[in-house]
C-alpha positions in Angstrom: 43.4 -225.4 154.4 45.9 -227.9 153.0 46.2 -229.5 156.4 42.4 -229.9 156.8 42.2 -231.5 153.3 44.9 -234.0 154.2 43.2 -234.7 157.5 39.9 -235.4 155.8 41.6 -237.7 153.3 43.3 -239.5 156.2 40.0 -240.0 158.1 38.2 -241.3 155.0 41.0 -243.7 154.3 41.2 -244.8 158.0 37.5 -245.5 157.9 37.7 -247.5 154.8 40.6 -249.7 156.0 38.8 -250.3 159.3 35.3 -251.2 158.0 36.0 -252.9 154.7 34.9 -256.6 155.0 34.7 -256.0 158.8 32.3 -258.9 159.2 34.4 -261.5 157.5 38.1 -260.5 158.3 38.9 -261.9 160.7 36.7 -264.7 159.5 34.9 -265.3 162.8 34.5 -263.7 166.2 37.1 -264.9 168.7 35.9 -266.1 172.1 36.2 -262.7 173.8 34.3 -261.0 170.9 31.6 -263.6 171.2 31.3 -263.1 174.9 30.9 -259.3 174.4 28.4 -260.0 171.6 26.2 -262.5 173.4 26.2 -260.5 176.6 25.3 -257.4 174.7 22.4 -259.3 173.1 21.2 -260.6 176.5 21.4 -257.1 177.9 19.5 -255.7 175.0 16.7 -258.3 175.3 16.5 -258.8 179.1 18.8 -256.4 180.9 20.7 -259.4 182.2 24.1 -260.8 181.5 24.9 -264.5 180.8 24.9 -265.2 184.6 21.4 -263.7 185.0 22.7 -260.6 186.7 20.9 -257.3 186.0 23.2 -254.7 184.4 26.3 -255.6 186.4 29.3 -253.3 186.1 31.5 -256.4 185.6 30.2 -259.2 183.5 31.8 -262.5 184.7 31.4 -264.3 181.4 33.6 -267.4 181.5 35.5 -266.0 184.5 37.6 -263.3 182.9 35.3 -260.4 184.0 34.5 -258.1 181.1 33.5 -254.6 182.1 30.1 -253.3 181.1 31.2 -250.5 178.6 31.5 -252.4 175.4 28.5 -254.8 175.9 26.3 -251.8 176.9 27.2 -250.1 173.6 26.3 -253.3 171.8 23.0 -253.5 173.7 22.1 -250.1 172.3 23.2 -251.0 168.8 21.2 -254.2 168.8 18.0 -252.2 169.5 18.6 -250.5 166.2 20.6 -252.8 164.0 20.7 -256.6 163.5 22.8 -258.8 165.7 25.7 -259.5 163.4 29.5 -259.7 163.5 29.8 -256.4 161.7 27.9 -254.5 164.4 29.8 -256.3 167.1 33.0 -254.9 165.7 31.9 -251.5 164.6 32.4 -249.7 168.0 36.0 -250.7 167.9 36.4 -249.7 164.3 34.9 -246.3 164.9 37.0 -245.9 168.0 40.0 -246.4 165.7 38.9 -243.7 163.4 38.1 -241.4 166.3 41.6 -242.0 167.7 43.0 -240.6 164.4 41.1 -237.4 164.9 42.1 -237.2 168.6 45.7 -237.6 167.5 45.5 -234.5 165.3 43.9 -232.6 168.2 46.5 -234.0 170.6 49.3 -232.7 168.5 47.8 -229.2 168.3 47.3 -229.2 172.1 51.0 -230.0 172.6 51.9 -227.1 170.4 52.7 -228.9 167.1 52.6 -227.2 163.8 49.4 -228.1 161.9 51.4 -230.2 159.4 53.0 -232.1 162.2 49.6 -232.8 163.8 48.3 -234.0 160.4 51.3 -236.3 160.1 50.6 -237.6 163.6 47.0 -238.4 162.6 48.3 -240.2 159.5 50.8 -242.1 161.5 48.1 -243.3 163.9 45.8 -244.1 161.0 48.4 -246.3 159.3 50.1 -248.0 162.2 49.6 -251.7 162.0 48.6 -252.1 165.7 45.7 -249.6 165.4 44.4 -251.1 162.1 44.6 -254.6 163.6 42.9 -253.7 166.9 40.2 -251.6 165.2 39.1 -254.6 163.1 38.4 -256.8 166.2 35.9 -256.1 169.0 38.6 -255.2 171.6 37.3 -253.4 174.6 40.8 -252.0 175.0 40.5 -250.1 171.7 37.3 -248.4 172.8 38.8 -247.6 176.2 41.9 -246.2 174.6 39.8 -243.8 172.5 38.0 -242.7 175.7 41.2 -242.4 177.8 43.0 -240.4 175.2 40.0 -238.1 174.9 40.1 -237.5 178.6 43.9 -236.7 178.4 43.2 -234.3 175.5 40.5 -232.5 177.5 43.0 -232.1 180.3 45.5 -230.6 177.9 43.0 -228.2 176.4 41.8 -227.3 179.8 45.3 -226.2 180.8 45.2 -223.5 178.1 41.6 -222.4 178.6 40.0 -223.8 181.7 36.2 -224.3 181.6 33.8 -226.2 183.7 32.6 -228.0 180.7 36.0 -229.4 179.8 36.5 -230.6 183.4 33.2 -232.3 183.5 33.7 -233.9 180.1 37.2 -235.0 181.0 35.9 -236.8 184.1 33.0 -238.4 182.2 35.2 -239.8 179.4 37.7 -241.1 182.0 34.8 -242.7 183.8 33.6 -244.3 180.6 37.1 -245.6 179.9 37.3 -247.1 183.4 34.0 -248.8 182.8 35.2 -250.3 179.5 38.6 -251.9 180.3 40.7 -252.3 183.3 44.0 -250.7 182.0 42.6 -247.1 182.1 41.9 -247.5 185.8 45.4 -248.5 186.6 46.7 -245.7 184.4 44.3 -243.3 186.1 45.9 -244.1 189.5 49.3 -243.3 188.1 48.2 -240.2 186.1 46.3 -238.7 189.1 49.4 -237.1 190.7 50.3 -235.3 187.5 46.7 -234.1 186.7 47.5 -230.8 188.3 50.6 -230.6 186.2 48.7 -231.4 183.0 45.9 -228.9 183.8 48.4 -226.1 184.5 49.4 -224.8 187.9 48.4 -221.3 186.9 44.8 -222.4 187.4 45.2 -224.1 190.8 41.6 -223.8 191.9 40.1 -225.3 188.8 42.9 -227.9 188.6 42.1 -228.9 192.2 38.5 -229.6 191.3 39.7 -231.8 188.4 42.2 -233.5 190.6 39.7 -234.3 193.3 37.1 -235.5 190.7 39.7 -237.8 189.2 40.5 -239.3 192.6 36.8 -239.8 193.4 36.2 -241.6 190.1 39.3 -243.8 190.5 38.4 -244.7 194.2 34.8 -245.5 193.4 35.9 -247.7 190.4 38.4 -249.6 192.6 35.7 -250.2 195.2 33.0 -251.3 192.8 35.2 -253.4 190.5 36.9 -255.5 193.2 35.9 -258.9 191.6 37.6 -257.8 188.4 40.9 -257.0 190.1 40.7 -260.1 192.2 40.7 -262.2 189.0 43.2 -260.0 187.1 45.7 -260.4 190.0 46.2 -264.0 188.9 48.1 -262.8 185.8 50.4 -260.3 187.6 53.9 -261.1 188.8 52.8 -260.5 192.3 50.1 -263.3 192.4 51.2 -265.7 189.7 51.8 -269.1 191.3 55.2 -269.7 189.7 56.3 -266.2 190.5 55.2 -266.4 194.1 57.0 -269.7 194.6 60.2 -268.2 193.2 59.8 -265.2 195.5 59.3 -267.4 198.5 62.4 -269.3 197.7 64.3 -266.1 197.3 63.1 -264.8 200.7 63.9 -268.1 202.5 67.4 -268.1 201.1 68.1 -264.7 202.6 69.7 -264.3 206.1 67.0 -263.4 208.6 68.2 -259.8 209.1 68.0 -259.2 205.4 64.5 -260.6 205.0 63.0 -257.5 206.5 65.1 -255.2 204.4 65.1 -256.7 200.9 62.9 -259.8 201.4 59.8 -258.1 200.0 57.9 -258.3 196.7 58.7 -254.8 195.7 62.5 -255.4 195.8 62.3 -258.8 194.3 59.9 -258.0 191.4 61.3 -254.5 190.5 64.1 -255.9 188.3 61.6 -258.1 186.4 59.2 -255.2 185.9 62.1 -253.0 184.6 63.2 -255.8 182.3 59.6 -256.2 180.9 59.5 -252.4 180.3 62.8 -252.4 178.5 61.6 -255.4 176.3 58.6 -253.3 175.2 61.1 -251.0 173.4 62.7 -253.8 171.5 62.5 -253.8 167.7 61.5 -257.5 167.9 58.3 -256.6 169.8 57.5 -253.3 168.1 58.6 -253.9 164.5 59.6 -257.4 163.4 57.7 -260.0 165.4 55.1 -258.5 167.8 54.0 -260.4 170.9 53.3 -264.0 171.4 49.5 -263.8 171.1 48.1 -264.6 167.6 45.2 -262.3 168.1 47.3 -259.2 168.6 49.1 -258.9 165.2 49.7 -260.6 161.9 52.1 -263.5 162.4 55.7 -262.3 161.9 54.7 -258.6 161.9 55.2 -256.0 164.6 53.0 -253.2 165.8 54.6 -250.2 164.1 56.8 -249.6 161.1 60.6 -249.2 161.1 60.4 -245.5 160.2 57.9 -244.9 163.1 60.2 -246.7 165.5 63.2 -244.6 164.4 61.3 -241.4 164.5 60.0 -242.2 168.0 63.5 -243.0 169.2 64.6 -239.6 167.9 61.7 -237.9 169.7 62.4 -239.6 173.0 66.1 -238.7 172.9 65.2 -235.1 171.9 62.7 -234.9 174.7 65.2 -236.1 177.3 67.7 -233.5 176.1 65.1 -230.8 176.4 64.2 -231.8 180.0 67.8 -232.3 181.2 68.9 -228.9 179.8 65.6 -227.3 180.7 65.2 -225.7 177.4 62.2 -223.3 176.8 58.9 -225.1 176.9 60.4 -228.3 178.3 57.2 -229.1 180.2 55.6 -230.7 177.1 58.4 -233.2 176.5 58.5 -233.9 180.3 54.8 -234.6 180.2 55.2 -237.0 177.3 58.1 -238.8 179.0 56.0 -239.3 182.1 53.1 -240.6 180.1 55.4 -242.9 178.2 56.8 -244.4 181.3 53.4 -244.8 183.0 51.9 -246.4 179.9 54.3 -249.3 180.3 53.2 -250.2 183.8 50.0 -252.3 183.0 51.9 -254.7 180.7 55.2 -254.7 182.6 53.6 -256.1 185.8 52.1 -259.1 184.1 53.5 -262.5 183.5 53.1 -262.4 179.7 54.9 -259.1 179.1 55.3 -257.4 176.7 51.6 -257.5 175.9 50.1 -255.4 173.1 46.5 -255.0 174.5 47.8 -253.5 177.7 50.3 -251.3 175.8 48.0 -249.4 173.4 48.6 -246.1 175.1 52.3 -246.8 174.9 52.1 -247.3 171.1 50.1 -244.0 170.9 52.6 -242.0 172.9 55.5 -243.5 170.8 53.8 -242.2 167.7 53.4 -238.8 169.3 57.1 -238.7 170.0 57.8 -239.5 166.4 55.6 -236.6 165.3 57.3 -234.3 167.8 60.7 -235.2 166.3 59.3 -234.3 162.8 57.9 -231.1 164.2 61.4 -230.1 165.4 63.4 -231.2 162.3 60.9 -230.8 159.4 62.8 -227.8 158.1 65.7 -230.0 157.0 63.4 -231.6 154.5 62.5 -228.3 152.9 59.1 -227.0 151.7 58.0 -230.5 150.5 58.4 -232.1 153.9 54.7 -232.9 154.4 54.4 -234.4 150.9 57.5 -236.6 151.6 56.1 -237.7 154.9 52.7 -238.5 153.5 54.3 -240.4 150.6 56.2 -242.6 153.1 53.0 -243.2 155.0 51.1 -244.1 151.9 53.6 -246.7 150.8 53.8 -248.2 154.2 50.0 -248.3 154.4 49.5 -249.9 151.0 52.0 -252.6 151.8 50.3 -253.4 155.1 46.8 -253.3 153.6 48.0 -255.7 150.9 49.4 -258.1 153.5 46.3 -257.8 155.7 43.6 -258.3 153.1 45.4 -260.9 151.0 48.1 -262.8 153.0 46.5 -262.6 156.4 43.1 -263.4 154.9 44.4 -266.8 153.8 45.8 -267.6 157.2 42.7 -267.8 159.5 43.1 -271.3 160.8 43.8 -270.0 164.3 40.2 -268.7 164.5 38.8 -272.0 163.4 36.5 -270.4 160.8 33.3 -272.0 159.6 31.8 -272.7 163.0 28.8 -270.5 162.3 28.0 -272.2 159.0 28.5 -275.6 160.6 26.0 -274.8 163.3 23.5 -273.6 160.8 23.9 -276.7 158.8 23.5 -279.0 161.8 20.4 -277.1 163.0 18.8 -277.5 159.5 19.7 -281.1 159.0 19.3 -282.4 162.6 16.7 -280.2 164.3 16.2 -280.8 168.0 19.0 -283.4 168.1 21.5 -283.5 170.9 24.8 -282.3 169.5 28.3 -282.9 171.0 31.0 -280.3 170.2 34.6 -281.1 170.7 36.0 -278.1 172.6 39.4 -278.6 174.0 39.7 -274.9 175.0 36.4 -274.6 176.9 35.2 -271.4 175.2 33.1 -272.8 172.3 29.9 -272.5 174.4 29.7 -268.7 174.0 30.4 -269.0 170.2 27.6 -271.5 169.9 25.2 -269.3 171.9 26.0 -266.4 169.6 26.0 -268.1 166.3 23.0 -270.4 167.0 21.2 -267.2 168.1 19.9 -268.9 171.3 17.1 -266.9 172.8 17.5 -265.7 176.4 14.9 -268.3 177.5 16.8 -271.1 175.7 20.1 -270.0 177.1 19.1 -269.5 180.7 17.1 -272.7 180.9 19.9 -274.9 179.5 23.3 -273.4 180.4 25.5 -275.7 182.5 29.0 -274.7 183.6 32.1 -276.6 184.8 33.7 -276.0 188.1 36.2 -273.1 188.1 39.8 -273.8 187.3 42.9 -272.5 189.2 42.5 -269.0 187.8 38.8 -268.8 188.2 37.7 -269.5 184.6 34.4 -271.5 184.3 33.9 -273.1 180.9 30.6 -273.9 179.4 29.5 -277.5 179.4 26.0 -277.2 177.9 23.9 -274.5 176.1 20.7 -275.3 174.2 21.1 -278.7 172.6 24.9 -278.5 172.4 27.1 -280.5 174.8 30.8 -279.5 174.9 33.4 -282.2 175.4 37.2 -282.3 175.6 37.6 -285.0 173.0 35.4 -287.1 170.7 35.4 -290.2 172.9 33.8 -288.3 175.7 30.5 -288.3 173.7 27.7 -290.0 175.5 24.2 -290.3 174.0 24.5 -287.5 171.4 23.8 -288.6 167.9 25.7 -285.7 166.2 29.3 -284.7 166.7 31.0 -281.5 165.6 34.8 -281.3 165.7 37.7 -279.4 164.2 39.7 -281.7 161.9 42.5 -280.9 159.5 41.7 -277.2 159.3 37.9 -277.4 159.0 34.8 -278.2 161.0 33.4 -281.7 160.4 30.0 -283.1 161.4 29.5 -286.8 162.0 26.1 -288.5 162.4 25.9 -291.7 164.6 
């Protein structure tokens, strides 16, 4: 009863932290959020994406190919609720709350004591990375919830196999695959251990699950070829600089060795291992985070120090159990396998370590921390759960204070105020041609969303630039807005909007 009460309190608090001022913090949608939002709006109104394609599984957007899952959810929401930033972010926010509940169930499925499962739920609820990602419309956050749900169903099925669990596990995996690309890569890696997860004592039912998993993965790879063709550009194997370095390495080898060690697998393996090791560094996990400003508060990592130390203890303890083959070592072995596999999507990319591609990695780390607590909680005595919850509460309050006060004052990276400036321009200069200085090339989708261009206005006016070297195609014109690289590129437009000294400024000519 005490555990359920704590869990309920944790869920309520997690919900509050994730939805409080959700529409205004961060202060404006970023370009990826706006792309999801406007494509969701177009799908809701016309069944077509911004390229005029009817319900495609991969939406090309500005060339980065967003999968259908998140925009499809938004299309349904926009049939019921208004098209606003709050409702754009709510699927991610609710996924963050759902992940907290899944964490509790995940702990129980692994054999944790109830209080340890509660502490795992609280740890996920309070971790900076899961708060931060839940407050932005990240497809990866929704996909993480779905993928963890599929893994949980596999674990539950290992104890009590049912046809319903197998079906639901495959459906949630399919939904995850259709939402973000990382679960598909993880699915390929997880497939060989699905039988192990499901339990060899139920070989027949496990085989059905295994084959179903393979079918879903194979079909997804076949259908989503354009997505992976574009995503290859950010991997070590296809990045231009990396390929040039590999070619130089191969050409420097004696000809007999070129056939033996002159291949990409041999050349890139040390870099992949190095990237994986860097993901464990305190700098990435605790003190600094990654290099992308959209992935964490500046100067703040993704988990707390105590979570890092607890996870380290859990990993070392798990290795000991597996090496010595102590009773019930299969659970720690499974966690270690999942931990290593979860590193792959980020480790093979040029900008590793990368938080968005490492969300499952963060989750498994917290599971290890809870497992260590589960094994050593007796040392703390009868008040162990209260002590753990107190530490969590203090950590949470400090992060919430930083997020809702310090971070709120540091929103320049998002260039806030664009929506208000568009509204002002539309009111003061109706039907005037407007030039928008857009050095990045993504402002067109923000303009389409915040100006609430109707589908007919958008499709009749959109003009795109030629694709760049990685296939991105930036917007040049939507509605009466013309997007230019710098102010002097203005032609016959009589109104100019540009970002100057930390604010949007409109000039009339």
